[in-house]
N, C-alpha and C positions, 0 to 999 in steps of 0.2 A: 932198392929195398921195396918189397911188396907189403901192402897193408891188406889185412883181411878184416872185414866187418862181420861181427857176429850179432845176431838178434838176441837181446836179453829181455826176458819177461820179468819186469820188476813188479812187485806187488803194488796194487792201487793204494795210494795214501788218501784216506777219507777224512783225516783231521783238517780242520780249518787253521789251527795253530797247535803249538805244543803243550797247551794247557789241557790236561785230561787226567782222570783217575780210572784205572782199569782193574778188574778183578778176574781171577781165573774162573773158567767154566768148562763144562763138558759139552762138546758140540755133537749132537746126535746125527747118526747116519740114516736114521729112519726117514723115509719119504724123499730122499735126495735122489734126483734122476742123474744117471751117469751122462757125461758129455760124450762127444764123438770119439774120444780116446778111451772111453770106459772109466774115466775118473769121476768120482763123486766129490765135487768141490762146493763148499759153502762159502759164498762170496763175502768179502769185506763189506761191511755196511748192513749186513743182514740183521734184522731186528729179532732178538731172542727173548723168550722162547717162541713168541709169535708176534706178528705185525698187527697187534690189536691192543686192547686195554690191559692185557696181561704182560706187556713188554717190560723187561728188566734192564736191557742194555743193548748196545750196538756192537757187533762183532768187529774187532779191530783189524784183523788180517784174514786173507783167504785161508780156509782150513780144508785139508784133504781128508775126507772121511771114507775113502774107498775101501779101506780095510777095517772099518768099524768106527765107533765113537772115538773122538780125539779131543784132547785138551786145547783150549784157546783162551783168548782174553776178550771180555766185553767191557766196553766203556760205560761207566755209570754216571760220569760227570765230565763235562767238557763241551767243546765246540766241534760240530761235524759240518763239513761242507756238503750241503744238499746237492749241489751240481755234480759232485763226484759220485754221490750215490746214484743219481739218475744215469750218469755215464756208465755205471756198473750194472744197470738194469734193475735198480731197487727204487721203489716208490714207497715212502713212509706214509702210513695211514695217520689220519688226524687223531685217532684213538691212541696210537703209539706215541705220538708227539705229546699228547696230554699226560700219558702215563709216565713218560721219561722227563720228569720235572727238572732234573739237574743237567739236562743236555739241551743245548741250543743248536738247532738245525739252521745254520746260516744259509739264507736264500730260500727257505721253505715258506710257501704260502699254501693255504688250504686248496688252491686251484692246482697244486702239483699232483693231486690224485687223479 
């Protein structure tokens, strides 16, 4: 019997645990740079609408906006693993942390910036 291994790209899990509240949102395709395959992906953990004092939530999963704006889910309450955000190339600003009062970024320190 032969076994064949296939690489599977699983979505990055940004949650620290399963306690969270998410709400639907529209993820904009504006300003998103296509990757090497031409896809426009907004990464899980992205702070929306901006990574500053206007922050409303954290994107739960990767969203493909190659063909235009797409629906997604933002976390408005819960626990986010900051190490996983950093692994995904996302650095949360101190302003966003302050604005997202109902989200705990586990492992975040102001020196993460």
